MOPAC internal coordinates of N, CA, C and O (Angstrom, degrees):
PM7 1SCF
backbone

  N    0.0000 0     0.00 0     0.00 0    0    0    0
  C    1.4975 1     0.00 0     0.00 0    1    0    0
  C    1.5918 1   109.11 1     0.00 0    2    1    0
  O    1.2310 1   123.14 1   -43.73 1    3    2    1
  N    1.2620 1   111.58 1   136.27 1    3    2    1
  C    1.4594 1   122.27 1   176.48 1    5    3    2
  C    1.5829 1   107.16 1  -118.43 1    6    5    3
  O    1.2310 1   123.14 1   -64.36 1    7    6    5
  N    1.3825 1   111.60 1   115.64 1    7    6    5
  C    1.4529 1   116.30 1   179.42 1    9    7    6
  C    1.6025 1   108.06 1   -79.36 1   10    9    7
  O    1.2310 1   121.41 1   -60.76 1   11   10    9
  N    1.3052 1   114.91 1   119.24 1   11   10    9
  C    1.5570 1   120.19 1  -174.26 1   13   11   10
  C    1.5990 1   110.50 1   -89.46 1   14   13   11
  O    1.2310 1   119.62 1   145.78 1   15   14   13
  N    1.3404 1   118.32 1   -34.22 1   15   14   13
  C    1.4985 1   120.19 1  -175.14 1   17   15   14
  C    1.5144 1   103.95 1  -163.58 1   18   17   15
  O    1.2310 1   122.15 1   -38.06 1   19   18   17
  N    1.3925 1   113.49 1   141.94 1   19   18   17
  C    1.4952 1   119.94 1   166.37 1   21   19   18
  C    1.5472 1   108.04 1  -125.30 1   22   21   19
  O    1.2310 1   121.53 1   -17.29 1   23   22   21
  N    1.3112 1   114.69 1   162.71 1   23   22   21
  C    1.4331 1   118.81 1   174.49 1   25   23   22
  C    1.6328 1   112.09 1  -160.52 1   26   25   23
  O    1.2310 1   123.57 1   -27.74 1   27   26   25
  N    1.2128 1   110.77 1   152.26 1   27   26   25
  C    1.5177 1   117.76 1   177.08 1   29   27   26
  C    1.4421 1   114.75 1  -101.65 1   30   29   27
  O    1.2310 1   121.24 1   -41.93 1   31   30   29
  N    1.4321 1   115.23 1   138.07 1   31   30   29
  C    1.4539 1   121.30 1   179.52 1   33   31   30
  C    1.6045 1   105.44 1  -119.16 1   34   33   31
  O    1.2310 1   121.19 1  -114.38 1   35   34   33
  N    1.2467 1   115.34 1    65.62 1   35   34   33
  C    1.4974 1   118.41 1  -173.68 1   37   35   34
  C    1.5550 1   113.51 1    83.57 1   38   37   35
  O    1.2310 1   121.51 1     9.67 1   39   38   37
  N    1.3615 1   114.71 1  -170.33 1   39   38   37
  C    1.4657 1   116.29 1  -178.61 1   41   39   38
  C    1.5373 1   118.95 1   -69.14 1   42   41   39
  O    1.2310 1   117.64 1   152.84 1   43   42   41
  N    1.3190 1   122.09 1   -27.16 1   43   42   41
  C    1.4328 1   126.31 1  -171.70 1   45   43   42
  C    1.4256 1   114.37 1  -114.90 1   46   45   43
  O    1.2310 1   117.19 1  -166.77 1   47   46   45
  N    1.2416 1   122.95 1    13.23 1   47   46   45
  C    1.3885 1   124.98 1  -177.12 1   49   47   46
  C    1.5212 1   114.52 1  -151.56 1   50   49   47
  O    1.2310 1   121.29 1   -36.82 1   51   50   49
  N    1.3325 1   115.15 1   143.18 1   51   50   49
  C    1.5152 1   117.30 1  -178.40 1   53   51   50
  C    1.5895 1   107.89 1  -151.43 1   54   53   51
  O    1.2310 1   120.91 1    -5.24 1   55   54   53
  N    1.2058 1   115.87 1   174.76 1   55   54   53
  C    1.4400 1   119.06 1  -179.44 1   57   55   54
  C    1.6196 1   110.19 1  -149.39 1   58   57   55
  O    1.2310 1   122.98 1    -1.72 1   59   58   57
  N    1.3198 1   111.89 1   178.28 1   59   58   57
  C    1.5715 1   113.92 1   178.68 1   61   59   58
  C    1.4189 1   108.13 1  -174.36 1   62   61   59
  O    1.2310 1   122.26 1    -4.30 1   63   62   61
  N    1.3578 1   113.28 1   175.70 1   63   62   61
  C    1.4384 1   124.29 1   167.21 1   65   63   62
  C    1.4339 1   108.74 1  -137.03 1   66   65   63
  O    1.2310 1   123.00 1   -30.32 1   67   66   65
  N    1.3736 1   111.86 1   149.68 1   67   66   65
  C    1.4710 1   121.85 1  -174.47 1   69   67   66
  C    1.4685 1   108.37 1  -146.41 1   70   69   67
  O    1.2310 1   123.21 1   -23.13 1   71   70   69
  N    1.4520 1   111.44 1   156.87 1   71   70   69
  C    1.4743 1   117.21 1   172.04 1   73   71   70
  C    1.5062 1   103.64 1  -114.45 1   74   73   71
  O    1.2310 1   121.27 1   -52.88 1   75   74   73
  N    1.3565 1   115.18 1   127.12 1   75   74   73
  C    1.4742 1   119.52 1  -176.82 1   77   75   74
  C    1.5537 1   110.30 1  -137.11 1   78   77   75
  O    1.2310 1   124.30 1   -35.69 1   79   78   77
  N    1.3715 1   109.35 1   144.31 1   79   78   77
  C    1.5137 1   118.19 1  -179.48 1   81   79   78
  C    1.5626 1   104.15 1  -111.52 1   82   81   79
  O    1.2310 1   120.25 1   -60.76 1   83   82   81
  N    1.2223 1   117.13 1   119.24 1   83   82   81
  C    1.5048 1   120.15 1   170.90 1   85   83   82
  C    1.4836 1   105.72 1   -91.53 1   86   85   83
  O    1.2310 1   118.48 1   -39.35 1   87   86   85
  N    1.3415 1   120.49 1   140.65 1   87   86   85
  C    1.4192 1   129.26 1   178.37 1   89   87   86
  C    1.4601 1   117.44 1  -140.37 1   90   89   87
  O    1.2310 1   119.73 1   -24.65 1   91   90   89
  N    1.3404 1   118.12 1   155.35 1   91   90   89
  C    1.3659 1   116.26 1  -177.64 1   93   91   90
  C    1.6656 1   104.97 1  -131.59 1   94   93   91
  O    1.2310 1   116.67 1   -15.42 1   95   94   93
  N    1.2658 1   123.93 1   164.58 1   95   94   93
  C    1.3689 1   128.50 1  -175.75 1   97   95   94
  C    1.5978 1   115.39 1   -55.67 1   98   97   95
  O    1.2310 1   121.10 1   158.72 1   99   98   97
  N    1.2976 1   115.51 1   -21.28 1   99   98   97
  C    1.5203 1   119.93 1  -178.59 1  101   99   98
  C    1.4401 1   110.94 1   -86.15 1  102  101   99
  O    1.2310 1   119.93 1   176.36 1  103  102  101
  N    1.3611 1   117.73 1    -3.64 1  103  102  101
  C    1.4574 1   122.96 1   178.23 1  105  103  102
  C    1.4843 1   115.25 1    93.44 1  106  105  103
  O    1.2310 1   119.17 1  -172.78 1  107  106  105
  N    1.2978 1   119.19 1     7.22 1  107  106  105
  C    1.4097 1   126.62 1   172.29 1  109  107  106
  C    1.4793 1   109.11 1   -65.16 1  110  109  107
  O    1.2310 1   120.00 1   -41.14 1  111  110  109
  N    1.3549 1   117.60 1   138.86 1  111  110  109
  C    1.4775 1   124.16 1  -179.65 1  113  111  110
  C    1.5209 1   110.59 1  -132.94 1  114  113  111
  O    1.2310 1   120.90 1   -33.65 1  115  114  113
  N    1.3351 1   115.88 1   146.35 1  115  114  113
  C    1.4903 1   123.75 1   178.69 1  117  115  114
  C    1.4278 1   106.94 1  -139.72 1  118  117  115
  O    1.2310 1   117.72 1   -89.75 1  119  118  117
  N    1.3724 1   121.95 1    90.25 1  119  118  117
  C    1.4153 1   123.54 1   176.46 1  121  119  118
  C    1.4741 1   114.22 1   -73.98 1  122  121  119
  O    1.2310 1   115.48 1   -58.29 1  123  122  121
  N    1.3182 1   126.18 1   121.71 1  123  122  121
  C    1.4907 1   121.58 1  -178.87 1  125  123  122
  C    1.4749 1   113.01 1  -142.90 1  126  125  123
  O    1.2310 1   120.39 1   -12.14 1  127  126  125
  N    1.2682 1   116.85 1   167.86 1  127  126  125
  C    1.5607 1   126.10 1   176.97 1  129  127  126
  C    1.4227 1   110.00 1  -100.98 1  130  129  127
  O    1.2310 1   116.50 1   -48.18 1  131  130  129
  N    1.4119 1   124.26 1   131.82 1  131  130  129
  C    1.4356 1   119.92 1   172.94 1  133  131  130
  C    1.5916 1   107.15 1  -109.77 1  134  133  131
  O    1.2310 1   118.84 1   -32.12 1  135  134  133
  N    1.2303 1   119.82 1   147.88 1  135  134  133
  C    1.5013 1   126.07 1   155.16 1  137  135  134
  C    1.4623 1   107.21 1  -117.07 1  138  137  135
  O    1.2310 1   124.24 1   -46.64 1  139  138  137
  N    1.4170 1   109.47 1   133.36 1  139  138  137
  C    1.4357 1   119.80 1  -177.29 1  141  139  138
  C    1.5326 1   109.63 1  -120.17 1  142  141  139
  O    1.2310 1   122.56 1   -30.57 1  143  142  141
  N    1.2014 1   112.69 1   149.43 1  143  142  141
  C    1.5821 1   124.82 1   164.36 1  145  143  142
  C    1.5011 1   107.02 1  -119.76 1  146  145  143
  O    1.2310 1   120.18 1   -56.33 1  147  146  145
  N    1.3656 1   117.26 1   123.67 1  147  146  145
  C    1.4602 1   116.88 1   177.68 1  149  147  146
  C    1.4564 1   113.19 1  -120.42 1  150  149  147
  O    1.2310 1   119.80 1   -26.38 1  151  150  149
  N    1.3039 1   117.99 1   153.62 1  151  150  149
  C    1.5235 1   123.72 1   177.42 1  153  151  150
  C    1.4401 1   110.83 1  -126.24 1  154  153  151
  O    1.2310 1   121.18 1   -36.12 1  155  154  153
  N    1.3055 1   115.35 1   143.88 1  155  154  153
  C    1.5420 1   120.44 1   176.40 1  157  155  154
  C    1.6129 1   104.31 1   -87.86 1  158  157  155
  O    1.2310 1   123.45 1   -59.31 1  159  158  157
  N    1.3477 1   111.00 1   120.69 1  159  158  157
  C    1.3895 1   117.36 1  -178.96 1  161  159  158
  C    1.5645 1   109.86 1  -131.61 1  162  161  159
  O    1.2310 1   119.20 1   -58.95 1  163  162  161
  N    1.3649 1   119.12 1   121.05 1  163  162  161
  C    1.3891 1   124.97 1  -172.00 1  165  163  162
  C    1.5579 1   116.94 1    40.63 1  166  165  163
  O    1.2310 1   120.80 1  -145.24 1  167  166  165
  N    1.2851 1   116.07 1    34.76 1  167  166  165
  C    1.4768 1   118.78 1   178.39 1  169  167  166
  C    1.4430 1   119.54 1    96.73 1  170  169  167
  O    1.2310 1   121.30 1  -177.94 1  171  170  169
  N    1.4704 1   115.13 1     2.06 1  171  170  169
  C    1.3592 1   120.73 1  -172.61 1  173  171  170
  C    1.4918 1   105.45 1  -129.25 1  174  173  171
  O    1.2310 1   119.11 1   -46.07 1  175  174  173
  N    1.3178 1   119.30 1   133.93 1  175  174  173
  C    1.4515 1   124.34 1   171.67 1  177  175  174
  C    1.5497 1   113.21 1   -77.52 1  178  177  175
  O    1.2310 1   124.86 1   -54.13 1  179  178  177
  N    1.3451 1   108.28 1   125.87 1  179  178  177
  C    1.5615 1   114.71 1  -177.86 1  181  179  178
  C    1.5071 1   109.67 1  -121.38 1  182  181  179
  O    1.2310 1   121.83 1   -27.71 1  183  182  181
  N    1.3519 1   114.10 1   152.29 1  183  182  181
  C    1.4585 1   118.74 1   175.37 1  185  183  182
  C    1.5366 1   106.83 1   -75.78 1  186  185  183
  O    1.2310 1   117.76 1   -54.91 1  187  186  185
  N    1.1942 1   121.87 1   125.09 1  187  186  185
  C    1.5344 1   127.53 1  -176.75 1  189  187  186
  C    1.5289 1   103.47 1   -95.89 1  190  189  187
  O    1.2310 1   120.43 1   135.97 1  191  190  189
  N    1.3901 1   116.78 1   -44.03 1  191  190  189
  C    1.4281 1   121.13 1  -170.40 1  193  191  190
  C    1.5229 1   105.70 1  -156.95 1  194  193  191
  O    1.2310 1   120.97 1   -36.48 1  195  194  193
  N    1.2864 1   115.76 1   143.52 1  195  194  193
  C    1.5671 1   121.55 1   173.61 1  197  195  194
  C    1.4522 1   111.29 1  -142.61 1  198  197  195
  O    1.2310 1   123.34 1   -22.83 1  199  198  197
  N    1.3967 1   111.21 1   157.17 1  199  198  197
  C    1.5343 1   115.84 1   174.22 1  201  199  198
  C    1.5148 1   104.78 1  -139.37 1  202  201  199
  O    1.2310 1   121.55 1   -38.91 1  203  202  201
  N    1.4296 1   114.64 1   141.09 1  203  202  201
  C    1.4544 1   120.60 1  -175.75 1  205  203  202
  C    1.3631 1   103.53 1  -114.98 1  206  205  203
  O    1.2310 1   117.22 1   -43.20 1  207  206  205
  N    1.3666 1   122.89 1   136.80 1  207  206  205
  C    1.4103 1   128.22 1   176.44 1  209  207  206
  C    1.5341 1   117.74 1  -142.81 1  210  209  207
  O    1.2310 1   119.08 1   -40.50 1  211  210  209
  N    1.3006 1   119.36 1   139.50 1  211  210  209
  C    1.4926 1   119.09 1  -178.55 1  213  211  210
  C    1.4993 1   110.50 1   -88.81 1  214  213  211
  O    1.2310 1   117.63 1   168.92 1  215  214  213
  N    1.2950 1   122.11 1   -11.08 1  215  214  213
  C    1.4155 1   123.13 1  -172.72 1  217  215  214
  C    1.4064 1   110.71 1   -84.74 1  218  217  215
  O    1.2310 1   117.95 1   -40.26 1  219  218  217
  N    1.3747 1   121.50 1   139.74 1  219  218  217
  C    1.4486 1   125.79 1   175.14 1  221  219  218
  C    1.4559 1   113.26 1   -63.74 1  222  221  219
  O    1.2310 1   121.76 1   -40.70 1  223  222  221
  N    1.3570 1   114.24 1   139.30 1  223  222  221
  C    1.4248 1   111.28 1   175.32 1  225  223  222
  C    1.5833 1   110.18 1   -74.48 1  226  225  223
  O    1.2310 1   123.16 1   -16.23 1  227  226  225
  N    1.3652 1   111.55 1   163.77 1  227  226  225
  C    1.4425 1   117.84 1   179.61 1  229  227  226
  C    1.5180 1   114.27 1   -63.18 1  230  229  227
  O    1.2310 1   118.22 1   -28.72 1  231  230  229
  N    1.2669 1   120.99 1   151.28 1  231  230  229
  C    1.4201 1   120.76 1  -177.27 1  233  231  230
  C    1.5143 1   107.13 1  -112.76 1  234  233  231
  O    1.2310 1   120.10 1   180.00 1  235  234  233

């Protein structure tokens, strides 16, 4: 996984973008981009929402 960007949305929320490659033992690969919205809940960061996309982000 490569983290591309992170940002804060106040004290209890954050987000980010990452490039991830899912793999299995047979050699199959699926490179994707993730966008994540996170929330701080009882001292632990949890994924509130995510989106997976196979399209490269703009440069």
